[in-house]
Backbone as CSV, one residue per row, in Angstrom:
resi,resn,N_x,N_y,N_z,CA_x,CA_y,CA_z,C_x,C_y,C_z
1,UNK,25.593,28.649,-29.002,24.615,27.684,-28.548,23.276,28.397,-28.350
2,UNK,22.256,27.745,-28.786,20.924,28.318,-28.693,20.328,27.971,-27.329
3,UNK,20.212,28.979,-26.451,19.762,28.763,-25.087,18.287,28.380,-25.017
4,UNK,17.514,28.882,-25.914,16.071,28.567,-25.905,15.859,27.088,-26.188
5,UNK,16.579,26.563,-27.169,16.463,25.141,-27.500,16.947,24.287,-26.331
6,UNK,18.038,24.720,-25.704,18.586,23.988,-24.563,17.577,23.953,-23.411
7,UNK,16.957,25.092,-23.104,15.987,25.144,-22.018,14.741,24.308,-22.330
8,UNK,14.323,24.309,-23.583,13.169,23.483,-23.963,13.492,22.001,-23.811
9,UNK,14.688,21.598,-24.220,15.098,20.203,-24.057,15.177,19.831,-22.581
10,UNK,15.693,20.733,-21.776,15.792,20.489,-20.340,14.401,20.341,-19.728
11,UNK,13.467,21.187,-20.136,12.096,21.084,-19.639,11.436,19.773,-20.060
12,UNK,11.725,19.318,-21.265,11.173,18.040,-21.731,11.695,16.890,-20.878
13,UNK,12.984,16.915,-20.596,13.577,15.851,-19.786,13.000,15.874,-18.375
14,UNK,12.931,17.045,-17.766,12.370,17.150,-16.422,10.892,16.757,-16.396
15,UNK,10.150,17.168,-17.398,8.738,16.787,-17.488,8.576,15.280,-17.613
16,UNK,9.426,14.659,-18.408,9.381,13.198,-18.552,9.712,12.483,-17.255
17,UNK,10.699,13.002,-16.530,11.060,12.400,-15.245,9.929,12.533,-14.226
18,UNK,9.315,13.690,-14.179,8.210,13.904,-13.238,7.016,13.027,-13.609
19,UNK,6.680,12.978,-14.882,5.554,12.150,-15.326,5.841,10.673,-15.037
20,UNK,7.066,10.229,-15.267,7.435,8.840,-14.988,7.339,8.519,-13.506
21,UNK,7.758,9.457,-12.663,7.681,9.241,-11.222,6.228,9.138,-10.762
22,UNK,5.366,9.982,-11.307,3.945,9.955,-10.928,3.298,8.652,-11.390
23,UNK,3.534,8.278,-12.617,2.961,7.032,-13.146,3.500,5.834,-12.367
24,UNK,4.797,5.824,-12.083,5.403,4.736,-11.314,4.816,4.616,-9.924
25,UNK,4.558,5.751,-9.276,3.959,5.738,-7.941,2.592,5.062,-7.967
26,UNK,1.745,5.446,-8.917,0.402,4.881,-8.947,0.409,3.411,-9.355
27,UNK,1.303,3.010,-10.247,1.402,1.595,-10.599,1.891,0.767,-9.410
28,UNK,2.876,1.269,-8.684,3.379,0.554,-7.509,2.303,0.459,-6.434
29,UNK,1.537,1.525,-6.262,0.451,1.528,-5.268,-0.602,0.480,-5.616
30,UNK,-0.961,0.426,-6.893,-1.960,-0.554,-7.345,-1.444,-1.982,-7.134
31,UNK,-0.169,-2.208,-7.458,0.427,-3.535,-7.285,0.447,-3.938,-5.809
32,UNK,0.813,-3.023,-4.926,0.892,-3.347,-3.499,-0.494,-3.627,-2.912
33,UNK,-1.499,-2.896,-3.347,-2.861,-3.162,-2.863,-3.304,-4.563,-3.276
34,UNK,-3.024,-4.919,-4.532,-3.382,-6.237,-5.035,-2.632,-7.320,-4.266
35,UNK,-1.351,-7.095,-4.013,-0.530,-8.060,-3.286,-1.032,-8.235,-1.855
36,UNK,-1.385,-7.137,-1.194,-1.852,-7.220,0.191,-3.208,-7.910,0.287
37,UNK,-4.039,-7.774,-0.729,-5.320,-8.479,-0.721,-5.101,-9.989,-0.819
38,UNK,-4.164,-10.390,-1.691,-3.879,-11.816,-1.853,-3.141,-12.389,-0.653
39,UNK,-2.235,-11.623,-0.075,-1.401,-12.083,1.033,-1.530,-11.136,2.220
40,UNK,-2.630,-11.247,2.956,-2.807,-10.323,4.072,-1.716,-10.531,5.124
41,UNK,-1.271,-9.444,5.757,-0.190,-9.555,6.723,-0.618,-10.220,8.033
42,UNK,-1.921,-10.328,8.264,-2.406,-10.945,9.499,-3.678,-11.722,9.179
43,UNK,-3.843,-12.858,9.858,-5.040,-13.664,9.633,-5.697,-13.986,10.974
44,UNK,-6.762,-14.755,10.938,-7.532,-15.030,12.151,-6.711,-15.775,13.201
45,UNK,-5.884,-16.731,12.751,-5.072,-17.487,13.704,-4.087,-16.572,14.433
46,UNK,-3.536,-15.615,13.714,-2.599,-14.683,14.340,-3.307,-13.815,15.376
47,UNK,-4.520,-13.389,15.077,-5.283,-12.562,16.021,-5.612,-13.381,17.274
48,UNK,-6.033,-14.631,17.073,-6.341,-15.483,18.221,-5.101,-15.701,19.087
49,UNK,-3.961,-15.955,18.457,-2.722,-16.169,19.211,-2.321,-14.901,19.966
50,UNK,-2.456,-13.756,19.327,-2.091,-12.495,19.953,-2.974,-12.219,21.181
51,UNK,-4.265,-12.452,21.030,-5.171,-12.209,22.152,-4.931,-13.230,23.266
52,UNK,-4.608,-14.457,22.910,-4.309,-15.471,23.920,-3.048,-15.109,24.700
53,UNK,-2.060,-14.557,24.030,-0.833,-14.142,24.703,-1.095,-13.009,25.694
54,UNK,-2.120,-12.220,25.404,-2.466,-11.125,26.312,-3.350,-11.614,27.458
55,UNK,-3.640,-12.905,27.494,-4.424,-13.454,28.586,-5.916,-13.417,28.353
56,UNK,-6.333,-13.231,27.119,-7.761,-13.187,26.806,-8.117,-14.374,25.932
57,UNK,-9.320,-14.875,26.104,-9.834,-15.911,25.219,-10.802,-15.228,24.265
58,UNK,-10.392,-15.055,23.011,-11.240,-14.295,22.083,-12.425,-15.114,21.585
59,UNK,-13.559,-14.461,21.480,-14.714,-15.097,20.847,-14.589,-14.896,19.337
60,UNK,-15.346,-15.662,18.591,-15.308,-15.528,17.135,-15.788,-14.146,16.712
61,UNK,-16.717,-13.585,17.462,-17.226,-12.240,17.154,-16.108,-11.205,17.271
62,UNK,-15.279,-11.319,18.324,-14.170,-10.386,18.497,-13.145,-10.533,17.378
63,UNK,-12.870,-11.780,16.996,-11.914,-12.033,15.918,-12.431,-11.443,14.609
64,UNK,-13.702,-11.673,14.320,-14.297,-11.118,13.093,-14.262,-9.598,13.097
65,UNK,-14.502,-9.009,14.269,-14.482,-7.554,14.394,-13.080,-7.008,14.102
66,UNK,-12.061,-7.674,14.629,-10.686,-7.224,14.393,-10.297,-7.409,12.925
67,UNK,-10.724,-8.519,12.316,-10.427,-8.750,10.900,-11.101,-7.677,10.038
68,UNK,-12.332,-7.321,10.388,-13.057,-6.291,9.640,-12.322,-4.951,9.750
69,UNK,-11.846,-4.638,10.946,-11.101,-3.392,11.149,-9.816,-3.397,10.336
70,UNK,-9.096,-4.526,10.350,-7.848,-4.627,9.583,-8.113,-4.450,8.094
71,UNK,-9.143,-5.121,7.593,-9.453,-5.032,6.160,-9.882,-3.631,5.763
72,UNK,-10.531,-2.904,6.680,-10.945,-1.536,6.397,-9.726,-0.652,6.139
73,UNK,-8.670,-0.862,6.923,-7.477,-0.047,6.757,-6.603,-0.513,5.598
74,UNK,-6.837,-1.714,5.085,-6.086,-2.208,3.927,-6.619,-1.631,2.627
75,UNK,-7.874,-1.219,2.619,-8.467,-0.698,1.373,-8.063,0.677,1.089
C-alpha cells in the first residue's frame, strides 16, 4: 500500500470536512441574523408589559431606548 497516496487522500477528506464546517457556520450565521431581523424575540408590547410587572409605567422614550439597545445587540 502506498502510504503517501493514503495520507494525501486523508488530508483531502479532512480539508473538505473543515472547509464544509467553516462554510456551514457562516451560512447558518447569516440565516439566523436574517431570521432574527424578521422575527425579533422581543417587541415594544413585551417591553411595556415587563416594565409594568416591575411596577414602572414606561414612557415611549424609555421603550424606544430599550428597543434601540436590543437592536444594537442583534446586529
